C-alpha positions in Angstrom: 19.6 -6.5 15.3 18.2 -6.4 11.7 14.9 -8.1 10.8 15.2 -11.8 10.0 13.1 -14.8 9.1 13.9 -16.1 12.5 12.7 -13.1 14.1 9.4 -13.2 12.2 8.8 -17.0 12.6 6.2 -16.6 15.5 4.2 -14.3 13.2 4.3 -16.7 10.3 3.3 -19.6 12.6 0.4 -17.5 13.8 -0.7 -17.0 10.1 -0.5 -20.7 9.5 -2.6 -21.5 12.5 -5.2 -19.0 11.5 -5.3 -20.3 7.9 -5.8 -23.8 9.1 -8.6 -22.7 11.2 -10.3 -20.8 8.4 -9.7 -23.7 5.9 -12.0 -25.9 8.1 -14.8 -23.7 9.4 -17.8 -25.0 11.2 -20.9 -25.7 9.3 -22.0 -22.6 7.3 -25.4 -21.6 6.1 -25.4 -19.8 2.8 -27.2 -16.7 1.7 -27.1 -16.1 -2.1 -27.4 -12.4 -2.8 -30.4 -11.9 -5.1 -30.2 -9.8 -8.2 -32.8 -7.8 -10.2 -31.8 -6.3 -13.5 -31.7 -2.5 -13.4 -32.1 -2.3 -9.7 -29.8 -1.8 -6.7 -28.8 -5.1 -5.2 -27.5 -3.7 -1.9 -30.8 -3.3 0.0 -31.7 -7.0 -0.2 -28.2 -7.9 1.2 -28.4 -5.4 4.0 -31.8 -6.8 5.0 -30.5 -10.3 5.2 -27.1 -9.6 7.0 -28.4 -9.8 10.6 -29.4 -13.4 10.0 -26.1 -14.3 8.4 -23.6 -12.5 10.7 -22.1 -15.7 12.0 -21.3 -19.2 10.7 -22.4 -18.2 7.2 -21.4 -17.9 3.6 -22.6 -14.8 1.7 -22.4 -15.6 -1.9 -22.4 -13.4 -4.9 -23.1 -16.0 -7.5 -21.0 -16.7 -10.6 -22.7 -15.7 -13.8 -24.5 -12.7 -12.2 -23.6 -9.0 -12.7 -24.6 -7.4 -9.4 -25.5 -3.7 -9.1 -23.8 -2.4 -5.9 -25.2 1.1 -6.3 -25.1 2.0 -2.7 -22.4 1.1 -0.1 -22.4 -2.0 1.9 -21.6 -1.8 5.7 -21.3 -5.3 7.3 -22.1 -5.8 10.9 -19.6 -7.5 13.3 -19.1 -11.0 11.7 -18.0 -14.3 13.2 -16.9 -17.2 11.1 -18.1 -15.7 7.9 -17.1 -16.1 4.2 -18.0 -13.4 1.7 -17.5 -15.0 -1.7 -17.3 -12.7 -4.8 -17.9 -15.2 -7.6 -20.1 -12.9 -9.7 -19.2 -9.5 -11.0 -19.9 -6.4 -8.9 -20.4 -2.8 -10.3 -20.4 0.6 -8.7 -22.8 3.1 -10.2 -21.4 4.4 -13.5 -22.8 7.9 -12.9 -20.1 10.0 -11.2 -22.5 12.6 -9.7 -24.5 9.8 -8.1 -21.4 8.3 -6.4 -20.2 11.8 -5.3 -23.6 12.6 -3.7 -23.4 9.3 -1.7 -19.8 10.0 -0.6 -20.6 13.5 0.4 -23.6 12.5 2.5 -23.3 12.3 6.3 -24.2 8.6 6.3 -21.4 7.5 4.0 -19.2 5.0 6.1 -16.0 6.0 4.4 -15.6 3.1 2.0 -18.0 1.5 -0.5 -17.5 -1.9 1.3 -16.9 -1.5 5.1 -16.3 -4.2 7.7 -16.8 -3.1 11.3 -15.2 -6.0 13.1 -15.3 -9.7 13.7 -13.4 -13.0 13.9 -12.5 -15.5 11.2 -13.7 -13.4 8.3 -12.8 -14.4 4.7 -13.2 -12.2 1.6 -12.8 -14.6 -1.3 -12.8 -13.9 -5.0 -12.9 -16.2 -7.9 -10.1 -18.0 -9.8 -12.2 -17.7 -13.0 -10.7 -15.0 -15.0 -14.0 -13.9 -16.4 -15.8 -13.6 -13.0 -15.2 -12.1 -9.5 -14.4 -8.6 -10.8 -15.4 -5.5 -8.8 -15.6 -2.6 -11.3 -15.5 1.0 -9.9 -15.4 2.7 -13.3 -12.4 4.7 -12.5 -11.4 5.6 -15.9 -14.0 8.4 -16.3 -12.9 9.9 -13.0 -9.2 10.0 -14.2 -10.2 11.4 -17.6 -11.8 14.4 -15.9 -9.1 14.7 -13.2 -11.9 14.5 -10.7 -10.7 14.3 -7.1 -13.8 15.5 -5.2 -15.9 12.9 -3.2 -14.1 9.9 -4.5 -15.2 6.5 -3.2 -12.5 4.4 -1.3 -13.0 0.7 -1.9 -12.7 -1.9 0.9 -12.1 -1.2 4.6 -11.4 -4.7 6.2 -11.3 -3.1 9.6 -11.1 -4.6 13.1 -11.0 -8.1 11.9 -9.1 -10.8 13.6 -7.9 -13.9 11.8 -8.9 -12.6 8.4 -8.3 -13.7 4.8 -8.4 -11.7 1.6 -7.7 -13.9 -1.4 -8.3 -14.1 -5.2 -9.9 -10.6 -5.2 -9.9 -8.7 -8.5 -10.5 -4.9 -8.5 -11.0 -3.2 -11.9 -10.1 0.5 -12.0 -10.8 1.4 -8.4 -11.3 5.2 -8.1 -9.3 5.7 -4.9 -7.8 3.6 -2.1 -8.2 -0.1 -2.7 -7.8 -2.1 0.5 -7.5 -0.8 4.1 -7.1 -3.0 7.0 -6.9 -0.6 10.0 -7.2 -2.1 13.4 -7.1 -5.8 12.2 -4.9 -8.5 13.5 -3.6 -11.7 11.9 -4.5 -11.0 8.3 -3.5 -13.1 5.3 -4.0 -11.3 2.0 -2.8 -13.3 -1.1 -3.3 -13.8 -4.7 -5.2 -10.6 -5.3 -5.1 -8.4 -8.4 -5.6 -4.7 -8.3 -5.8 -3.0 -11.8 -5.8 0.7 -11.4 -4.0 1.8 -14.6 -5.4 4.4 -16.9 -5.9 3.9 -20.7 -4.0 7.1 -21.1 -1.4 7.5 -18.3 0.0 10.7 -19.8 -3.4 12.7 -19.6 -5.5 10.6 -17.2 -3.6 9.5 -14.2 -5.1 7.3 -11.5 -4.6 9.5 -8.5 -4.4 8.1 -4.9 -5.2 4.5 -6.0 -3.2 2.9 -3.1 -3.0 -0.9 -3.1 -2.8 -2.3 0.4 -2.8 -0.2 3.6 -1.6 -1.8 6.7 -2.0 1.2 9.0 -2.6 0.2 12.7 -2.6 -3.5 11.9 -0.7 -6.3 13.6 0.5 -9.6 12.2 -0.2 -9.2 8.5 1.0 -11.4 5.7 0.7 -10.1 2.1 2.0 -12.4 -0.6 1.6 -13.2 -4.3 -0.4 -10.0 -5.0 -0.3 -8.2 -8.4 -0.9 -4.5 -8.1 -1.0 -2.0 -10.9 -1.9 1.5 -9.7 -1.0 5.1 -9.3 0.0 5.5 -5.8 1.6 3.4 -3.0 1.6 -0.3 -3.7 1.9 -0.8 0.1 1.4 1.7 2.8 2.5 0.8 6.4 1.1 3.5 8.6 1.3 4.4 12.3 0.7 1.6 14.8 1.6 -1.3 12.3 3.5 -4.2 13.8 4.8 -7.5 12.4 4.1 -6.8 8.8 5.3 -9.1 5.9 4.9 -8.2 2.2 6.5 -10.6 -0.2 6.6 -12.4 -3.5 4.6 -9.8 -5.4 4.6 -7.4 -8.3 4.0 -3.7 -8.3 3.6 -1.5 -11.4 3.0 2.2 -12.1 2.8 3.5 -8.6 4.7 5.1 -5.7 6.5 2.2 -4.1 6.6 0.1 -1.0 6.1 2.9 1.6 6.4 3.3 5.3 4.5 6.4 6.4 3.9 9.1 6.3 4.5 9.2 10.0 4.4 12.0 12.6 2.2 14.5 10.9 1.2 17.4 13.2 3.6 16.1 15.9 2.0 12.7 16.2 3.8 10.0 18.0 4.5 7.2 15.6 5.1 3.6 16.3 6.0 1.1 13.5 7.9 -2.1 14.3 9.0 -5.3 12.5 8.3 -4.8 8.9 9.8 -7.1 6.2 9.3 -6.5 2.5 11.0 -9.0 0.1 11.0 -10.5 -3.2 9.1 -7.8 -5.0 9.4 -6.5 -8.5 8.8 -2.7 -8.9 8.1 -1.6 -12.5 7.4 1.9 -14.0 7.3 3.4 -10.5 8.3 6.7 -9.0 9.8 5.0 -6.0 10.7 1.4 -5.1 11.4 1.5 -1.3 10.3 4.6 0.5 10.2 5.9 4.1 8.6 9.3 4.9 8.1 11.1 8.2 7.1 14.7 8.8 9.3 17.3 10.5 8.1 17.8 14.0 6.9 14.2 14.4 7.8 12.0 17.3 8.0 8.3 18.1 10.0 5.6 16.4 10.1 3.3 13.3 12.1 0.2 14.2 13.4 -3.0 12.6 12.4 -2.4 9.0 13.9 -4.3 6.0 13.4 -4.1 2.2 15.3 -6.9 0.5 15.5 -8.8 -2.9 13.9 -5.9 -4.8 14.1 -5.8 -8.6 13.3 -2.4 -10.0 12.7 -1.6 -13.7 12.2 2.1 -14.9 12.1 3.6 -11.4 13.0 7.2 -10.7 14.0 6.9 -7.0 14.8 3.3 -6.0 15.6 4.0 -2.4 14.2 7.2 -0.7 14.2 7.9 2.9 13.2 11.4 4.3 12.4 12.8 7.7 11.5 16.1 6.0 8.2 15.2 4.4 5.5 17.8 3.7 2.6 18.0 1.4 4.2 20.0 -1.5 0.8 20.1 -3.3 -0.3 22.6 -0.7 2.6 25.0 -1.0 6.2 25.5 0.3 7.6 23.8 3.3 5.8 25.1 6.4 7.7 26.7 9.3 8.1 24.1 12.2 9.1 25.2 15.6 9.2 21.8 17.1 12.2 20.1 15.3 11.7 16.7 16.7 11.6 13.8 14.3 10.4 10.2 14.1 13.4 8.1 15.1 14.7 5.4 12.8 16.3 2.3 14.3 17.6 -0.8 12.4 16.6 0.0 8.8 18.1 -2.2 6.0 18.0 -2.1 2.2 19.4 -5.3 0.8 19.8 -6.9 -2.7 18.3 -4.2 -4.9 19.0 -4.7 -8.6 17.6 -2.7 -11.5 17.6 0.4 -13.7 16.9 4.0 -12.9 14.8 6.2 -15.1 17.2 9.2 -15.5 15.4 10.9 -18.3 15.9 14.8 -18.0 12.4 15.2 -19.1 11.0 12.7 -16.6 7.3 13.4 -15.7 4.9 11.5 -13.5 1.1 11.9 -13.8 0.5 13.0 -10.3 2.5 16.2 -10.8 0.2 19.1 -10.1 2.7 21.7 -8.9 5.7 23.5 -10.2 8.2 22.1 -9.3 6.6 18.7 -8.9 5.6 17.5 -5.4 8.4 14.9 -5.6 11.1 17.4 -6.5 14.3 17.0 -4.5 16.6 20.1 -4.5 20.0 19.2 -5.9 19.0 15.8 -7.3 20.5 14.8 -10.7 17.9 12.2 -11.6 20.4 9.4 -11.2 20.2 8.8 -7.5 19.8 5.2 -6.5 19.7 6.2 -2.8 18.6 9.4 -1.1 19.0 9.6 2.8 17.5 12.9 3.8 17.9 12.6 7.6 18.4 14.8 10.7 21.2 14.6 13.3 20.9 12.2 16.2 17.7 10.6 14.9 19.0 7.4 13.2 20.5 4.4 14.6 21.8 1.6 12.3 20.7 2.4 8.7 22.4 0.5 5.8 22.2 -0.4 2.2 23.9 -3.5 1.1 24.4 -5.2 -2.3 22.8 -2.4 -4.3 23.4 -2.9 -8.1 21.9 0.0 -10.1 22.3 1.0 -13.7 20.9 4.2 -15.3 19.0 3.9 -18.5 21.3 6.4 -20.1 24.4 4.4 -18.9 25.6 7.2 -16.6 27.0 6.4 -13.2 24.5 6.2 -10.4 24.5 8.9 -7.7 23.5 9.1 -4.0 22.4 11.9 -1.7 23.6 11.6 1.9 24.8 14.1 4.5 28.0 12.8 6.2 27.7 15.4 8.9 24.4 13.7 9.9 25.4 10.0 9.5 28.8 9.0 10.9 28.4 5.1 10.7 29.1 3.0 7.6 25.8 3.0 5.7 27.1 0.6 2.9 28.3 3.4 0.6 30.3 6.6 0.7 27.9 9.1 2.3 28.0 12.1 0.1 26.1 14.1 -2.5 27.7 12.5 -5.6 28.8 9.2 -7.0 27.5 6.0 -5.6 30.6 4.3 -4.2 29.8 1.1 -2.2 31.9 0.3 0.8 33.1 -3.1 1.7 30.2 -3.4 4.1 27.9 -2.5 1.4 29.3 -5.0 -1.0 29.8 -8.0 1.4 27.9 -7.2 4.6 25.4 -9.5 6.1 
């Protein structure tokens, strides 16, 4: 049975209950983070945190430009709001940041949460305030990938909220929520686009990562970046991503799963009502040859794509092409796919013969697909006896050069009706693909 709103209603009810609880917290004491011009503001906050780890508001005050020149690692929190109403800045000097990231004490992200319950990370609705500036442009200008600082790790939080946050040119990953449960992330803006996308691309600036999380609702987010808009990784269950806009990145991605023979487990993912613009992919699933486990009950629906190279891309043959040719794999197991649906996709394919995307560092490019024409609306790169119930319905593509859209699909691997004629060639919808439910 495919994913449905009915199936997900217990998850959404849990979100509503958590939001109501967070909207009316018990009495909070407030710590206003102090600021001194020309000095690092992190130490004063870290010194105060033990006294404000429960029933508290931690306030970065509007009108203040804070210097977060060293990372912040929060203790386990209970019923705490972190309000980002002032502007926060990483160090501008790249060498300083690299030295911190390379040190043995670096916690992995510039802002790290270590656990807790009823924790809210709240930005500002004032367009001039509440910005977190990582100064990513200079990193992209120099193509610097060494010791980059990841942004926010909202880890091991139950009943959490991330809303109205505004990230300006994050250097690397933006938000990770590994190990959290019942998270509502909404009305956030991630701006990770370079001033010169042809020569200074924002590498690996992932938007939201839901790896290992349970019961997540992402909605009304605006993400402009240079990698996955959403990443759903191993262990994720009951994930909803909806009513959002993604620009410039690598799509709405499940995976990669099964690296090094890992046993994957991803279940109940609904991605709907999303606009994908100027992207390499729209909907993407990727698992490594040799992986194990299952990805089950996953739906992308109501996706509008504009200037996208690969609107729908599914592969069980993923490898890191940046590191060289496909490795020899003796264990030919694969992550199983069960109940995967692509529904109501409308848009245009970038079929330029000179297509180039800024993350290309190899020849051929890491995203090169042998035999592809550049007009593929759907690529199903699958292994025999690994897929049960995969379909694409009501897919309406047009290429920018007004040529017919193509597909890549191996009919010796897939024997069921996938919603189009399974072949390497013209995209020909079946009746099920046109009218199926």
